[in-house]
SETORDREN-106555 format. One record per residue (C-alpha): residue number from 1; residue in three letters; x, y, z. Coordinates in steps of 0.2 Angstrom, whole numbers, plus 5000, padded with zeros to 4 digits. Each point is the difference from the previous one (the first is absolute). Example, Ala and Ser with C-alpha at 12.3 -4.5 7.8 and 13.67 -1.06 7.14 Angstrom:
<nodes>
1|Ala|5062|4978|5039
2|Ser|5006|5017|4997
</nodes>
This chain:
<nodes>
1|Unk|5000|5000|5000
2|Unk|5007|5017|4995
3|Unk|5003|5013|5014
4|Unk|4987|5011|4992
5|Unk|4987|4987|5000
6|Unk|5005|4995|5018
7|Unk|4998|5018|5006
8|Unk|4983|5001|4991
9|Unk|4994|4984|5009
10|Unk|5006|5007|5017
11|Unk|4992|5016|4998
12|Unk|4983|4993|4993
13|Unk|4992|5000|5018
14|Unk|5004|5018|5002
15|Unk|4994|5005|4983
16|Unk|4984|4990|5003
17|Unk|4997|5008|5017
18|Unk|5002|5018|4992
19|Unk|4988|4996|4986
20|Unk|4987|4993|5012
21|Unk|5002|5013|5014
22|Unk|5004|5016|4989
23|Unk|4993|4996|4983
24|Unk|4984|4990|5003
25|Unk|4998|5008|5018
26|Unk|4997|4983|5008
27|Unk|5000|5000|5019
28|Unk|5015|4991|5008
29|Unk|4988|4987|5007
30|Unk|4997|4994|4982
31|Unk|5017|5004|4992
32|Unk|5012|4993|5013
33|Unk|4993|4982|5000
34|Unk|5003|5000|4981
35|Unk|5017|5007|5001
36|Unk|5004|4987|5014
37|Unk|4995|4986|4989
38|Unk|5010|5006|4985
39|Unk|5015|5001|5011
40|Unk|4998|4982|5006
41|Unk|4998|4995|4981
42|Unk|5016|5009|4995
43|Unk|5009|4994|5015
44|Unk|4996|4982|4997
45|Unk|5001|4999|4981
46|Unk|5011|5015|4994
47|Unk|5012|5000|5015
48|Unk|5000|4981|5005
49|Unk|4997|5004|5018
50|Unk|4995|4984|5010
51|Unk|4982|4999|5006
52|Unk|5006|4999|5018
53|Unk|5010|5017|4998
54|Unk|4985|5009|4993
55|Unk|4989|4993|5014
56|Unk|5013|5005|5013
57|Unk|5001|5017|4992
58|Unk|4981|5002|5002
59|Unk|5000|4994|5018
60|Unk|5014|5013|5003
61|Unk|4990|5013|4992
62|Unk|4985|4996|5011
63|Unk|5010|5001|5016
64|Unk|5007|5017|4995
65|Unk|4982|5005|4996
66|Unk|4995|4997|5018
67|Unk|5013|5012|5005
68|Unk|4993|5013|4988
69|Unk|4982|4998|5006
70|Unk|5006|5002|5018
71|Unk|5007|5017|4996
72|Unk|4984|5005|4991
73|Unk|4990|4994|5015
74|Unk|5010|5009|5013
75|Unk|5000|5017|4990
76|Unk|4981|4999|4998
77|Unk|4997|4995|5018
78|Unk|5010|5014|5006
79|Unk|4990|5013|4989
80|Unk|4983|4992|5005
81|Unk|5005|5001|5018
82|Unk|5005|5018|4999
83|Unk|4984|5003|4991
84|Unk|4989|4992|5014
85|Unk|5011|5010|5013
86|Unk|4997|5017|4992
87|Unk|5018|5002|4996
88|Unk|4997|5002|4982
89|Unk|4989|5014|5003
90|Unk|5013|5009|5010
91|Unk|5014|4996|4986
92|Unk|4988|5007|4987
93|Unk|4997|5016|5010
94|Unk|5019|5001|5003
95|Unk|5005|4999|4982
96|Unk|4987|5013|4996
97|Unk|5008|5012|5012
98|Unk|5017|4996|4991
99|Unk|4993|5003|4983
100|Unk|4983|4997|4992
101|Unk|5008|4998|4983
102|Unk|4999|4982|4995
103|Unk|5017|5002|4990
104|Unk|5009|5004|5016
105|Unk|4992|4986|5010
106|Unk|5005|4988|4986
107|Unk|5018|5005|5001
108|Unk|5001|5000|5019
109|Unk|4991|4983|5002
110|Unk|5006|4990|4985
111|Unk|5017|5008|4996
112|Unk|5007|5004|5017
113|Unk|4990|4989|5013
114|Unk|5000|4986|4987
115|Unk|5019|5002|4998
116|Unk|5003|4998|5018
117|Unk|4989|4984|5001
118|Unk|5009|4993|4985
119|Unk|5017|5004|5008
120|Unk|4994|4991|5016
121|Unk|4991|4985|4992
122|Unk|4999|4998|4981
123|Unk|4992|4985|4992
124|Unk|4984|5009|4995
125|Unk|4996|5007|5017
126|Unk|5001|5018|4994
127|Unk|4985|4999|4988
128|Unk|4991|4989|5012
129|Unk|5001|5013|5013
130|Unk|4999|5016|4990
131|Unk|4986|4995|4988
132|Unk|4987|4997|5014
133|Unk|5006|5016|5009
134|Unk|4997|5010|4985
135|Unk|4983|4993|4998
136|Unk|4996|5005|5018
137|Unk|5006|5017|4995
138|Unk|4986|5001|4986
139|Unk|5010|4994|4985
140|Unk|4992|4989|4987
141|Unk|5006|4982|5002
142|Unk|5008|4999|4983
143|Unk|5010|5017|5003
144|Unk|5005|4993|5017
145|Unk|5007|4984|4992
146|Unk|5009|5010|4986
147|Unk|5008|5011|5013
148|Unk|5005|4985|5011
149|Unk|5008|4992|4984
150|Unk|5010|5015|4994
151|Unk|5009|5002|5017
152|Unk|5007|4982|4997
153|Unk|5014|5007|4990
154|Unk|5013|5012|5007
155|Unk|5000|4993|5018
156|Unk|4999|4981|4995
157|Unk|5019|4997|4997
158|Unk|5003|5004|5018
159|Unk|4984|4993|5007
160|Unk|4998|4988|5015
161|Unk|5016|5008|5007
162|Unk|5010|4997|4985
163|Unk|4995|4982|4996
164|Unk|5001|5002|4981
165|Unk|5018|5005|5001
166|Unk|5006|4991|5015
167|Unk|4991|4984|4996
168|Unk|4995|5001|4982
169|Unk|5016|5006|4992
170|Unk|5012|4991|5012
171|Unk|4992|4983|4997
172|Unk|4997|5004|4982
173|Unk|5019|5003|4996
174|Unk|5013|4987|5002
175|Unk|5007|5009|5015
176|Unk|5013|4987|5005
177|Unk|5009|5001|4983
178|Unk|4998|5019|4999
179|Unk|5007|5002|5018
180|Unk|5016|4991|4995
181|Unk|5002|5010|4984
182|Unk|4997|5016|5010
183|Unk|5012|4996|5014
184|Unk|5013|4996|4986
185|Unk|4998|5018|4994
186|Unk|5001|5008|5017
187|Unk|4981|5002|5002
188|Unk|4987|4991|5010
189|Unk|4982|4993|4998
190|Unk|4994|5014|5012
191|Unk|5006|5014|4989
192|Unk|4994|4992|4984
193|Unk|4982|4998|5008
194|Unk|5001|5018|5006
195|Unk|5004|5005|4982
196|Unk|4985|4991|4994
197|Unk|4990|5009|5014
198|Unk|5007|5017|4994
199|Unk|4995|4997|4982
200|Unk|4983|4995|5005
201|Unk|4997|5015|5012
202|Unk|5007|5012|4987
203|Unk|4989|4994|4986
204|Unk|4984|4999|5010
205|Unk|5003|5017|5007
206|Unk|5001|5007|4982
207|Unk|4985|4990|4993
208|Unk|4989|5000|5015
209|Unk|5000|5018|5005
210|Unk|4986|5004|4987
211|Unk|4989|4984|5006
212|Unk|4989|5011|5011
213|Unk|4996|5011|4985
214|Unk|4996|4985|4989
215|Unk|4989|4993|5014
216|Unk|4991|5016|5001
217|Unk|4998|5002|4981
218|Unk|4993|4983|4999
219|Unk|4988|5004|5014
220|Unk|4993|5016|4992
221|Unk|5000|4993|4982
222|Unk|4991|4984|5004
223|Unk|4990|5004|5015
224|Unk|4997|5019|4999
225|Unk|4983|5007|4996
226|Unk|5007|5009|4985
227|Unk|5013|4986|4996
228|Unk|5014|5013|4999
229|Unk|5019|4999|4999
230|Unk|5000|5019|5004
231|Unk|4993|4996|5018
232|Unk|5015|4989|5003
233|Unk|5013|5012|4993
234|Unk|4993|5014|5012
235|Unk|5008|4991|5014
236|Unk|5017|4998|4991
237|Unk|5010|5010|5013
238|Unk|4993|4991|5015
239|Unk|5002|4983|4991
240|Unk|5018|5002|4996
241|Unk|5003|5007|5018
242|Unk|4992|4984|5007
243|Unk|5011|4989|4988
244|Unk|5016|5008|5006
245|Unk|4994|5000|5018
246|Unk|5001|4981|4998
247|Unk|5014|4997|4987
248|Unk|5013|5011|5008
249|Unk|5001|4992|5017
250|Unk|4997|4983|4991
251|Unk|5016|5003|4990
252|Unk|5010|5006|5014
253|Unk|4995|4985|5011
254|Unk|5004|4988|4986
255|Unk|5017|5007|4997
256|Unk|5006|5002|5018
257|Unk|4989|4987|5010
258|Unk|4998|4986|4987
259|Unk|4985|4991|4993
260|Unk|4989|4997|5016
261|Unk|4993|5017|5003
262|Unk|4998|5012|4985
263|Unk|4981|4997|4997
264|Unk|4996|4999|5018
265|Unk|5010|5016|5005
266|Unk|4996|5009|4984
267|Unk|4981|4997|5002
268|Unk|5001|5005|5019
269|Unk|5010|5016|4997
270|Unk|4990|5005|4984
271|Unk|4983|4997|5010
272|Unk|5006|5012|5014
273|Unk|5006|5013|4987
274|Unk|4985|4999|4988
275|Unk|4986|5000|5013
276|Unk|5008|5015|5008
277|Unk|5001|5009|4983
278|Unk|4981|4995|4996
279|Unk|4995|5007|5017
280|Unk|5008|5017|4996
281|Unk|4993|4999|4982
282|Unk|5018|5001|4993
283|Unk|5000|4997|4981
284|Unk|4982|4993|5001
285|Unk|4988|5006|4986
286|Unk|4988|5014|5004
287|Unk|4986|4990|4993
288|Unk|4994|4984|5009
289|Unk|4997|4985|4990
290|Unk|4988|4986|5004
291|Unk|4990|4986|4992
292|Unk|4983|5002|4994
293|Unk|4986|4994|5011
294|Unk|5000|4981|5003
295|Unk|4983|4998|4993
296|Unk|5008|5006|4983
297|Unk|5014|4987|5000
298|Unk|5000|4987|4987
299|Unk|4995|4982|5007
300|Unk|5018|4994|4995
301|Unk|5008|5012|5012
302|Unk|4991|4992|5015
303|Unk|5005|4986|5011
304|Unk|4990|4990|5013
305|Unk|5010|5007|5014
306|Unk|4989|5013|5009
307|Unk|5007|5012|5012
308|Unk|4988|5009|5010
309|Unk|5006|5016|5009
310|Unk|4985|5008|5009
311|Unk|4989|4986|5006
312|Unk|5010|4988|5010
313|Unk|5005|5010|5015
314|Unk|4996|5016|5009
315|Unk|5016|5000|5011
316|Unk|5013|5013|4995
317|Unk|5018|4994|4998
318|Unk|5016|5009|5000
319|Unk|5012|4999|4985
320|Unk|5014|4992|5009
321|Unk|4988|4986|5006
322|Unk|4993|4997|4983
323|Unk|5017|4999|4992
324|Unk|5008|4990|5014
325|Unk|4995|4983|4992
326|Unk|5009|5004|4984
327|Unk|5015|5007|5010
328|Unk|5001|4983|5009
329|Unk|4999|4991|4983
330|Unk|5015|5010|4994
331|Unk|5010|4998|5016
332|Unk|4996|4981|5002
333|Unk|5005|4997|4982
334|Unk|5017|5009|5002
335|Unk|5003|4991|5017
336|Unk|4996|4983|4993
337|Unk|5012|5002|4985
338|Unk|5014|5009|5008
339|Unk|5003|4990|5016
340|Unk|5006|4983|4997
341|Unk|4994|4993|5016
342|Unk|4982|5006|4997
343|Unk|5001|4994|4982
344|Unk|5005|4983|5005
345|Unk|4986|4999|5014
346|Unk|4987|5005|4987
347|Unk|5006|4988|4987
348|Unk|5000|4985|5012
349|Unk|4982|4997|4996
350|Unk|5000|4994|4983
351|Unk|4990|4989|4989
352|Unk|5006|4993|4983
353|Unk|5008|4987|4990
354|Unk|5019|4998|4994
355|Unk|5004|4992|4984
356|Unk|4982|4997|4996
357|Unk|4997|4983|4992
358|Unk|5019|4997|5001
359|Unk|5002|5013|4987
360|Unk|5017|5010|5002
361|Unk|4998|5018|5005
362|Unk|4981|5001|5001
363|Unk|4996|5005|5018
364|Unk|4988|5012|5008
365|Unk|4994|5005|5017
366|Unk|4988|5011|5009
367|Unk|5007|5009|5015
368|Unk|4983|5008|5007
369|Unk|5008|5010|5014
370|Unk|5015|5007|4990
371|Unk|4989|5004|4984
372|Unk|4993|5018|5000
373|Unk|4983|4992|5002
374|Unk|5004|4994|5017
375|Unk|5005|5017|5006
376|Unk|4985|5008|4992
377|Unk|4988|4988|5009
378|Unk|5010|5002|5016
379|Unk|4998|5019|4999
380|Unk|4981|4998|4996
381|Unk|4998|4990|5016
382|Unk|5010|5013|5010
383|Unk|4989|5014|4992
384|Unk|4985|4992|5009
385|Unk|5008|5005|5017
386|Unk|5008|5016|4994
387|Unk|4983|5007|4993
388|Unk|4989|4991|5013
389|Unk|4990|4990|4988
390|Unk|4988|4986|5003
391|Unk|5005|4983|4995
392|Unk|4984|4999|4989
393|Unk|5007|5014|4989
394|Unk|5016|4990|4998
395|Unk|4990|4985|4995
396|Unk|4990|5010|4987
397|Unk|5017|5007|4993
398|Unk|5007|4982|4999
399|Unk|4984|4994|4991
400|Unk|5001|5014|4987
401|Unk|5018|4997|4997
402|Unk|4998|4982|4997
403|Unk|4987|5002|4987
404|Unk|5012|5011|4990
405|Unk|5012|4986|4998
406|Unk|4989|4987|4991
407|Unk|5002|5008|4983
408|Unk|5018|5005|5002
409|Unk|5004|4982|5006
410|Unk|4993|4992|4984
411|Unk|5010|5011|4988
412|Unk|5016|4998|5010
413|Unk|4998|4981|5000
414|Unk|5004|5001|4982
415|Unk|5011|5015|4998
416|Unk|5014|4996|5013
417|Unk|5002|4981|4994
418|Unk|5001|5006|4982
419|Unk|5015|5011|5005
420|Unk|5009|4986|5010
421|Unk|4998|4988|4985
422|Unk|5009|5013|4989
423|Unk|5014|5003|5013
424|Unk|5003|4982|5004
425|Unk|5001|4994|4982
426|Unk|5019|5000|4999
427|Unk|5001|4982|5005
428|Unk|4993|4990|4986
429|Unk|5003|4985|4989
430|Unk|5005|5011|4985
431|Unk|5014|5009|5010
432|Unk|4992|5017|4996
433|Unk|5002|5016|5010
434|Unk|4985|5006|5010
435|Unk|4987|5009|4990
436|Unk|5005|5017|5007
437|Unk|5018|4997|4996
438|Unk|4996|4994|4982
439|Unk|4991|5017|4998
440|Unk|5014|5010|5007
441|Unk|5013|4991|4990
442|Unk|4991|5003|4983
443|Unk|4998|5019|5004
444|Unk|5019|5001|5005
445|Unk|5005|4991|4984
446|Unk|4988|5011|4989
447|Unk|5006|5017|5006
448|Unk|5018|4998|5002
449|Unk|5010|5016|5006
450|Unk|4984|5010|5004
451|Unk|4995|4987|5013
452|Unk|5001|5012|5015
453|Unk|4984|5008|4992
454|Unk|4992|4984|5002
455|Unk|5007|4994|5017
456|Unk|4986|5008|5010
457|Unk|4987|4992|4990
458|Unk|5007|4983|5003
459|Unk|4999|5004|5019
460|Unk|4982|5007|4998
461|Unk|4995|4984|4991
462|Unk|5006|4990|5015
463|Unk|4990|5010|5012
464|Unk|4985|5000|4988
465|Unk|5001|4981|5001
466|Unk|5004|4998|5018
467|Unk|4992|5015|5008
468|Unk|5017|5003|5009
469|Unk|5015|5010|4998
470|Unk|5010|4988|5011
471|Unk|4995|4985|4989
472|Unk|5004|5009|4984
473|Unk|5017|5004|5007
474|Unk|5003|4982|5005
475|Unk|4995|4995|4982
476|Unk|5010|5012|4990
477|Unk|5014|5008|5009
478|Unk|5013|4987|4995
479|Unk|4993|5000|4982
480|Unk|5001|5020|4999
481|Unk|5018|4999|5007
482|Unk|5005|4987|4987
483|Unk|4994|5011|4986
484|Unk|5009|5015|5007
485|Unk|5016|4990|5000
486|Unk|4998|4995|4982
487|Unk|4997|5018|4995
488|Unk|5015|5007|5010
489|Unk|4989|5011|5011
490|Unk|4997|5002|5018
491|Unk|4992|4985|5007
492|Unk|4996|5009|5017
493|Unk|4990|5014|4991
494|Unk|4990|4987|4989
495|Unk|4995|4991|5015
496|Unk|4995|5017|5008
497|Unk|4988|5004|4985
498|Unk|4994|4982|5001
499|Unk|4994|5004|5018
500|Unk|4992|5016|4994
501|Unk|4991|4992|4986
502|Unk|4994|4986|5012
503|Unk|4993|5013|5011
504|Unk|4991|5008|4986
505|Unk|4993|4983|4995
506|Unk|4990|4999|5016
507|Unk|4988|5013|4993
508|Unk|4994|4988|4987
509|Unk|5002|4983|5010
510|Unk|4983|4991|4998
511|Unk|4999|4993|5017
512|Unk|5005|5016|5008
513|Unk|4985|5008|4991
514|Unk|4989|4986|5005
515|Unk|5005|5002|5018
516|Unk|4998|5019|5000
517|Unk|4983|4999|4992
518|Unk|4995|4987|5012
519|Unk|5002|5012|5015
520|Unk|4987|5012|4993
521|Unk|4989|4987|4992
522|Unk|5004|5004|4982
523|Unk|5003|4982|4994
524|Unk|4996|4997|4982
525|Unk|5007|5017|4993
526|Unk|5018|4996|5001
527|Unk|5003|5003|4981
528|Unk|4993|5018|5001
529|Unk|5013|5003|5014
530|Unk|5014|4992|4990
531|Unk|4996|5011|4984
532|Unk|5004|5015|5011
533|Unk|5015|4994|5010
534|Unk|5009|4994|4984
535|Unk|5004|5018|4995
536|Unk|5009|5005|5015
537|Unk|5010|4984|4999
538|Unk|5005|5003|4983
539|Unk|5006|5017|5005
540|Unk|5010|4993|5014
541|Unk|5009|4986|4990
542|Unk|5003|5011|4985
543|Unk|5008|5014|5010
544|Unk|5010|4988|5010
545|Unk|5006|4992|4985
546|Unk|5006|5017|4992
547|Unk|5009|5003|5017
548|Unk|5008|4983|4998
549|Unk|5006|5004|4982
550|Unk|5007|5017|5006
551|Unk|5008|4993|5015
552|Unk|5009|4985|4992
553|Unk|5005|5008|4983
554|Unk|5000|5019|5002
555|Unk|5006|5001|5019
556|Unk|5010|4984|4999
557|Unk|4994|4994|5017
558|Unk|5011|4986|5006
559|Unk|5001|4988|5015
560|Unk|5014|4991|5009
561|Unk|4999|4984|4989
562|Unk|5004|5011|4985
563|Unk|5016|5006|5008
564|Unk|4993|5017|5003
</nodes>
């Protein structure tokens, strides 16, 4: 089989998914079972995978799905608990005092608060928390999901306390061999990894600074009463200010402190700066922008999550008490990931399987206490005491949250196993590379010297498939480094833009969209969201690719392995 035909066969599930979700506008609940069956057929017949390995990959995907659903449940449970306690009403009133402008609210909640949550947790938690919170603020469900997806870009490479770099890149590269080569040249693995971190932080800071503007432009164009780009550009100075308020501390943290804290500290510092500026009306537009009346919203904008602000409680609540559960979520996520003793204790409770069906490398586990879902559920339970709620209200919140999971669970039962089949396809009777690697090799062989332009797209493709920057880095870092060596350009910088592209790919990852949609009851309209998020993703990977070309050929960026 020729490399071109092999690549076409490998990418067929992605093409079919795009046609069904975007072209034919099928709901994911219909499209993903078809794509899963196609993946199984290709794996068995075209890739000569054993039936046992396909089945093991499916079981692995089902175990991972349980973890994803646990995060979704925790996010919805916390929101519903805050709704029943009256905290959502206080949060809504508090944001109105900061700014009644929906554009400002989207920047603060999605871009800044979302970046902080991404830095602390990652793994889809950002959209799962931000989207329902935006619905609680009065945003249409589809707009809330879109905002939640778009923030899964700049912060993602340093999400979960740096996991995509610390774990993804480190395990994705042949670090043992590279360490020996680096020592022989008077360098070290730590310096090499820091160089990758620097390249990732610098590139994100350049490309990501205008993301708040892009978010607002899409908000006003697709969800405004007048469908206007102009309303988005009215907030240009404030949006750029908000972008820099995050990316500058993010950049400094990445260069001087390493990969663990750029998103977390960038989001936190930016949040303080931008909230203060919004209160002082610094750079904010003179005109206040809002959505049309909810009764005028199209049905496709509406989810089944109903957040009532006025009729659940008459007890007033202070801002600090209303926000305390979210503060606790952020603090506990950081503690659980920064302190090894706490991490080990939370991970001690684990359910899963190793080498499923005796298939090498196919393992999965669910760690309910360590996963963000466990922390979200724990904080929801704490909220009962903090907000002096009745247990009956918690029961109602749990019941409402459980109902939301049913449709999302059905879709993810097919989506995640499909992804695992593609990723695990590297072990087969025909001695073929895995399907993602086959696609990437064909791209590299086809474009030659301009490969840096395409390197971020390869990273994005990995994240699109896996819904994870970390997994994309694991799959493609060594491949990207090898291509760079062949071309005589900086392997460190190519791996950097791999990590940036993989972050951008989270905006179009199907199971991330499904998970975010589930939190607001928007299952069935994933294709509509995907048609919107694909444009910011293209912007991100293309500009990153151009930066890659300039850095490798015009600026002559080098790394220790090149003798520079």
